[in-house]
VEXDO-95705 format. One record per residue (C-alpha): residue number from 1; residue in three letters; x, y, z. Coordinates in Angstrom, 1 decimal, padded with zeros to 4 digits. Example, Ala and Ser with C-alpha at 12.3 -4.5 7.8 and 13.67 -1.06 7.14 Angstrom:
// residues 2
[atom 1; 'ALA'; [012.3; -004.5; 007.8]]
[atom 2; 'SER'; [013.7; -001.1; 007.1]]
This chain:
// residues 216
[atom 1; 'MET'; [000.0; -000.2; -000.1]]
[atom 2; 'THR'; [001.6; 003.4; -000.7]]
[atom 3; 'ILE'; [002.2; 006.2; 001.7]]
[atom 4; 'ARG'; [-001.3; 008.0; 000.2]]
[atom 5; 'ALA'; [-003.3; 005.2; 000.8]]
[atom 6; 'ARG'; [-002.1; 004.5; 004.3]]
[atom 7; 'LEU'; [-002.6; 008.3; 005.3]]
[atom 8; 'VAL'; [-006.5; 008.1; 003.8]]
[atom 9; 'ALA'; [-007.2; 005.4; 006.3]]
[atom 10; 'ALA'; [-005.4; 007.0; 009.0]]
[atom 11; 'ILE'; [-007.6; 009.8; 008.4]]
[atom 12; 'VAL'; [-010.4; 008.0; 008.0]]
[atom 13; 'LEU'; [-010.1; 006.0; 011.1]]
[atom 14; 'THR'; [-009.7; 009.2; 012.7]]
[atom 15; 'VAL'; [-012.9; 010.7; 011.4]]
[atom 16; 'ILE'; [-014.8; 007.5; 012.1]]
[atom 17; 'GLY'; [-013.9; 006.5; 015.2]]
[atom 18; 'PRO'; [-014.8; 009.8; 017.3]]
[atom 19; 'VAL'; [-018.4; 009.8; 015.5]]
[atom 20; 'VAL'; [-019.0; 006.4; 015.9]]
[atom 21; 'THR'; [-018.2; 006.9; 019.9]]
[atom 22; 'ILE'; [-020.2; 010.0; 020.0]]
[atom 23; 'GLY'; [-023.3; 008.3; 018.2]]
[atom 24; 'VAL'; [-023.4; 005.3; 020.3]]
[atom 25; 'ALA'; [-022.6; 007.4; 023.8]]
[atom 26; 'LEU'; [-025.6; 009.9; 022.5]]
[atom 27; 'ALA'; [-027.8; 006.6; 021.6]]
[atom 28; 'ALA'; [-027.0; 005.1; 025.1]]
[atom 29; 'PHE'; [-027.7; 008.4; 027.3]]
[atom 30; 'GLY'; [-031.0; 009.1; 025.4]]
[atom 31; 'ALA'; [-032.4; 005.7; 026.1]]
[atom 32; 'LEU'; [-031.0; 006.0; 029.7]]
[atom 33; 'GLU'; [-033.2; 009.6; 029.5]]
[atom 34; 'ASP'; [-036.4; 008.1; 028.2]]
[atom 35; 'ARG'; [-036.3; 005.1; 030.8]]
[atom 36; 'PHE'; [-035.6; 007.5; 033.9]]
[atom 37; 'GLY'; [-038.5; 009.5; 032.8]]
[atom 38; 'GLU'; [-040.9; 006.4; 033.0]]
[atom 39; 'VAL'; [-039.5; 005.7; 036.2]]
[atom 40; 'GLY'; [-040.0; 008.9; 037.6]]
[atom 41; 'ALA'; [-043.7; 009.4; 036.2]]
[atom 42; 'SER'; [-044.6; 005.8; 037.2]]
[atom 43; 'ALA'; [-043.3; 006.6; 040.9]]
[atom 44; 'ALA'; [-045.5; 009.3; 040.6]]
[atom 45; 'HIS'; [-048.5; 007.7; 039.7]]
[atom 46; 'GLU'; [-048.0; 005.3; 042.2]]
[atom 47; 'ARG'; [-047.9; 008.0; 044.7]]
[atom 48; 'ARG'; [-051.1; 009.6; 043.5]]
[atom 49; 'ALA'; [-052.8; 006.0; 044.1]]
[atom 50; 'LEU'; [-051.7; 005.7; 047.4]]
[atom 51; 'GLU'; [-052.4; 008.8; 048.4]]
[atom 52; 'LEU'; [-056.5; 008.0; 046.9]]
[atom 53; 'LYS'; [-056.0; 005.0; 048.7]]
[atom 54; 'PHE'; [-055.3; 007.0; 052.1]]
[atom 55; 'ALA'; [-057.9; 009.6; 051.4]]
[atom 56; 'VAL'; [-060.6; 007.0; 051.1]]
[atom 57; 'THR'; [-060.0; 005.7; 054.2]]
[atom 58; 'ASP'; [-059.4; 008.9; 056.0]]
[atom 59; 'LEU'; [-062.9; 009.6; 054.6]]
[atom 60; 'ASN'; [-064.6; 006.8; 056.1]]
[atom 61; 'GLY'; [-063.2; 007.2; 059.5]]
[atom 62; 'TRP'; [-063.8; 011.1; 059.6]]
[atom 63; 'GLN'; [-067.7; 010.2; 058.6]]
[atom 64; 'THR'; [-067.8; 007.2; 061.5]]
[atom 65; 'ALA'; [-066.5; 009.6; 063.7]]
[atom 66; 'TYR'; [-069.2; 012.5; 063.4]]
[atom 67; 'GLY'; [-071.8; 010.0; 063.4]]
[atom 68; 'TYR'; [-070.8; 009.2; 067.3]]
[atom 69; 'ASP'; [-069.7; 012.6; 068.4]]
[atom 70; 'GLY'; [-073.2; 014.2; 067.8]]
[atom 71; 'GLY'; [-071.7; 015.7; 064.1]]
[atom 72; 'ARG'; [-068.7; 017.6; 066.0]]
[atom 73; 'SER'; [-066.8; 015.9; 063.4]]
[atom 74; 'ARG'; [-068.4; 016.8; 060.4]]
[atom 75; 'PRO'; [-066.0; 019.8; 059.4]]
[atom 76; 'LEU'; [-063.0; 017.1; 059.4]]
[atom 77; 'PHE'; [-065.2; 014.9; 057.1]]
[atom 78; 'GLU'; [-066.4; 017.7; 054.8]]
[atom 79; 'ALA'; [-062.7; 018.3; 054.4]]
[atom 80; 'ALA'; [-062.0; 015.0; 053.6]]
[atom 81; 'VAL'; [-064.3; 015.2; 050.9]]
[atom 82; 'ARG'; [-062.8; 017.8; 049.5]]
[atom 83; 'ARG'; [-059.6; 016.1; 049.6]]
[atom 84; 'THR'; [-060.9; 013.1; 047.7]]
[atom 85; 'GLU'; [-062.6; 015.0; 045.0]]
[atom 86; 'GLY'; [-059.4; 016.7; 044.4]]
[atom 87; 'LEU'; [-057.3; 013.6; 044.2]]
[atom 88; 'LEU'; [-060.0; 011.9; 041.9]]
[atom 89; 'ASP'; [-059.9; 014.7; 039.6]]
[atom 90; 'VAL'; [-056.0; 014.9; 039.6]]
[atom 91; 'THR'; [-055.5; 011.1; 038.9]]
[atom 92; 'ARG'; [-058.3; 010.9; 036.4]]
[atom 93; 'ARG'; [-056.1; 013.5; 034.2]]
[atom 94; 'GLN'; [-053.0; 011.6; 035.2]]
[atom 95; 'LEU'; [-054.2; 008.0; 034.4]]
[atom 96; 'ARG'; [-055.6; 007.1; 030.9]]
[atom 97; 'ALA'; [-055.0; 003.7; 030.0]]
[atom 98; 'PRO'; [-058.2; 001.5; 029.8]]
[atom 99; 'SER'; [-057.6; -000.8; 033.1]]
[atom 100; 'GLU'; [-056.8; 002.6; 035.1]]
[atom 101; 'ARG'; [-060.0; 004.4; 034.1]]
[atom 102; 'ALA'; [-062.0; 001.5; 034.8]]
[atom 103; 'LEU'; [-060.9; 001.3; 037.9]]
[atom 104; 'LEU'; [-061.5; 005.1; 038.4]]
[atom 105; 'GLU'; [-064.9; 004.8; 037.3]]
[atom 106; 'ARG'; [-065.7; 002.2; 040.0]]
[atom 107; 'LEU'; [-064.3; 004.3; 042.6]]
[atom 108; 'GLY'; [-066.0; 007.1; 041.5]]
[atom 109; 'THR'; [-069.3; 005.4; 041.2]]
[atom 110; 'ALA'; [-068.6; 004.2; 044.8]]
[atom 111; 'PHE'; [-067.6; 007.7; 045.4]]
[atom 112; 'ASP'; [-071.2; 009.2; 044.5]]
[atom 113; 'ALA'; [-073.3; 006.2; 046.3]]
[atom 114; 'PHE'; [-071.3; 007.3; 049.3]]
[atom 115; 'MET'; [-072.0; 010.5; 049.5]]
[atom 116; 'ALA'; [-075.7; 010.5; 048.7]]
[atom 117; 'LEU'; [-076.1; 008.1; 051.5]]
[atom 118; 'ASP'; [-074.3; 010.1; 053.7]]
[atom 119; 'ARG'; [-077.0; 013.0; 053.0]]
[atom 120; 'ASP'; [-079.4; 010.7; 054.6]]
[atom 121; 'ALA'; [-077.4; 009.8; 057.4]]
[atom 122; 'TRP'; [-076.7; 013.3; 057.9]]
[atom 123; 'ARG'; [-080.1; 014.7; 057.9]]
[atom 124; 'ALA'; [-081.1; 012.0; 060.4]]
[atom 125; 'LEU'; [-078.5; 012.9; 062.9]]
[atom 126; 'GLN'; [-079.5; 016.8; 062.8]]
[atom 127; 'ASP'; [-082.9; 015.5; 063.2]]
[atom 128; 'GLY'; [-082.0; 014.0; 066.3]]
[atom 129; 'ARG'; [-082.4; 009.9; 064.9]]
[atom 130; 'ARG'; [-079.2; 008.9; 066.0]]
[atom 131; 'LEU'; [-079.6; 005.2; 065.6]]
[atom 132; 'GLN'; [-081.1; 005.7; 062.2]]
[atom 133; 'ALA'; [-078.0; 007.5; 061.1]]
[atom 134; 'ARG'; [-075.7; 005.0; 062.7]]
[atom 135; 'ARG'; [-077.4; 002.3; 060.8]]
[atom 136; 'ILE'; [-077.0; 004.0; 057.8]]
[atom 137; 'LEU'; [-073.0; 004.6; 058.6]]
[atom 138; 'LEU'; [-072.4; 001.2; 059.8]]
[atom 139; 'GLY'; [-074.5; -000.6; 057.1]]
[atom 140; 'PRO'; [-074.9; -000.2; 053.4]]
[atom 141; 'GLU'; [-072.3; 003.1; 053.9]]
[atom 142; 'ILE'; [-070.1; 000.5; 055.0]]
[atom 143; 'GLU'; [-070.4; -001.3; 051.8]]
[atom 144; 'HIS'; [-070.1; 001.7; 049.5]]
[atom 145; 'PHE'; [-066.7; 002.4; 051.3]]
[atom 146; 'GLN'; [-065.6; -001.0; 051.0]]
[atom 147; 'ALA'; [-066.0; -000.6; 047.2]]
[atom 148; 'MET'; [-063.9; 002.5; 047.0]]
[atom 149; 'ALA'; [-061.2; 000.9; 049.1]]
[atom 150; 'GLN'; [-061.1; -002.1; 046.7]]
[atom 151; 'ALA'; [-060.9; -000.1; 043.7]]
[atom 152; 'ALA'; [-058.2; 002.4; 045.3]]
[atom 153; 'ASP'; [-056.3; -000.5; 046.5]]
[atom 154; 'ALA'; [-056.5; -002.3; 043.2]]
[atom 155; 'LEU'; [-055.4; 001.1; 041.7]]
[atom 156; 'ALA'; [-052.2; 001.7; 043.8]]
[atom 157; 'GLY'; [-051.4; -002.2; 043.2]]
[atom 158; 'GLU'; [-051.6; -001.6; 039.3]]
[atom 159; 'GLN'; [-049.2; 001.3; 039.5]]
[atom 160; 'ARG'; [-046.8; -000.6; 041.8]]
[atom 161; 'ARG'; [-046.4; -003.1; 039.1]]
[atom 162; 'ARG'; [-046.1; -000.6; 036.6]]
[atom 163; 'ALA'; [-043.2; 001.4; 038.4]]
[atom 164; 'GLU'; [-041.7; -002.0; 039.3]]
[atom 165; 'ALA'; [-041.6; -002.7; 035.4]]
[atom 166; 'ALA'; [-040.3; 001.3; 034.8]]
[atom 167; 'ALA'; [-037.6; 000.4; 037.2]]
[atom 168; 'GLN'; [-036.4; -002.9; 035.8]]
[atom 169; 'GLY'; [-036.6; -001.0; 032.3]]
[atom 170; 'PHE'; [-033.9; 001.3; 033.6]]
[atom 171; 'GLU'; [-031.7; -001.3; 034.6]]
[atom 172; 'ASP'; [-032.0; -003.2; 031.7]]
[atom 173; 'ALA'; [-031.3; 000.1; 029.7]]
[atom 174; 'ARG'; [-028.1; 000.8; 032.0]]
[atom 175; 'ARG'; [-026.9; -002.1; 031.5]]
[atom 176; 'ASP'; [-027.0; -002.3; 027.4]]
[atom 177; 'ALA'; [-025.7; 001.0; 028.2]]
[atom 178; 'ARG'; [-022.8; 000.1; 029.9]]
[atom 179; 'ARG'; [-022.0; -002.8; 027.3]]
[atom 180; 'GLU'; [-022.6; -000.6; 024.3]]
[atom 181; 'LEU'; [-019.9; 002.2; 025.9]]
[atom 182; 'VAL'; [-017.3; -000.8; 026.8]]
[atom 183; 'ALA'; [-017.8; -002.1; 023.2]]
[atom 184; 'VAL'; [-017.1; 001.0; 022.0]]
[atom 185; 'GLY'; [-014.4; 001.9; 024.2]]
[atom 186; 'ILE'; [-012.6; -001.5; 022.7]]
[atom 187; 'GLY'; [-013.5; -000.4; 019.5]]
[atom 188; 'ALA'; [-011.6; 002.7; 019.8]]
[atom 189; 'GLY'; [-008.9; 001.1; 021.6]]
[atom 190; 'VAL'; [-008.3; -000.8; 018.2]]
[atom 191; 'VAL'; [-008.6; 002.3; 016.0]]
[atom 192; 'ILE'; [-006.2; 003.8; 018.2]]
[atom 193; 'VAL'; [-004.0; 000.9; 017.6]]
[atom 194; 'LEU'; [-004.5; 000.6; 013.8]]
[atom 195; 'LEU'; [-003.3; 004.5; 013.8]]
[atom 196; 'LEU'; [-000.2; 003.9; 015.6]]
[atom 197; 'LEU'; [000.4; 001.0; 013.0]]
[atom 198; 'THR'; [-000.4; 003.1; 009.8]]
[atom 199; 'VAL'; [001.7; 006.1; 011.4]]
[atom 200; 'GLN'; [004.6; 003.7; 011.8]]
[atom 201; 'ASP'; [004.5; 002.5; 008.4]]
[atom 202; 'VAL'; [004.1; 005.7; 006.8]]
[atom 203; 'VAL'; [007.1; 006.8; 008.6]]
[atom 204; 'ARG'; [009.0; 003.8; 007.9]]
[atom 205; 'LEU'; [008.3; 003.9; 003.8]]
[atom 206; 'ALA'; [009.0; 007.9; 004.0]]
[atom 207; 'LEU'; [012.6; 007.1; 005.4]]
[atom 208; 'GLU'; [012.9; 004.3; 003.1]]
[atom 209; 'GLY'; [011.8; 006.4; -000.1]]
[atom 210; 'ARG'; [014.2; 009.1; 001.2]]
[atom 211; 'SER'; [016.9; 006.7; 001.5]]
[atom 212; 'GLY'; [016.5; 005.3; -001.7]]
[atom 213; 'GLN'; [016.6; 008.7; -003.2]]
[atom 214; 'GLY'; [019.9; 009.4; -001.0]]
[atom 215; 'VAL'; [021.6; 006.0; -002.7]]
[atom 216; 'ALA'; [020.7; 007.2; -006.3]]
């Protein structure tokens, strides 16, 4: 191979090597960034579902409390209602998968029934019919609460599984990125060796050519 051909080869290797390295690194980091975003979103959704689950339990607890303390805890119950409604609205906007929508629909239906019956219980308590109010709160109202709790628990479980899958996807992407970068590093080492050999051959051929000219 002539000196010119070897120089061309050296230039090509010098250009291609960094380009390939940068391209692989950018692709690897891009995949990691996407996976990390999925992990963050899944964790936020799981946290929201758990908040909704706890809000439903809190709601039922304060309802039972005002039924036994003559209505003194009613303001705390109403605050729990507003919190639950707010969490439902936010969660409905965030979770759009069909299975998630179905669970939220179940939860919303049970919540509406719970609140409709709560009005009857509150009216009975205000009219002095405490036993009637308690029969409502400890009877059919418990069934509505259980329906809400089951839907919220199922939603939280689904978000937990999604979060675990996202975390596993991130770990897989990180492992793949590490392998790709190691492979690129090895490739870069090979390119450097080839460049050194090429430069050595070019220098040797140049010296040989100069020596031949001197003899002539």
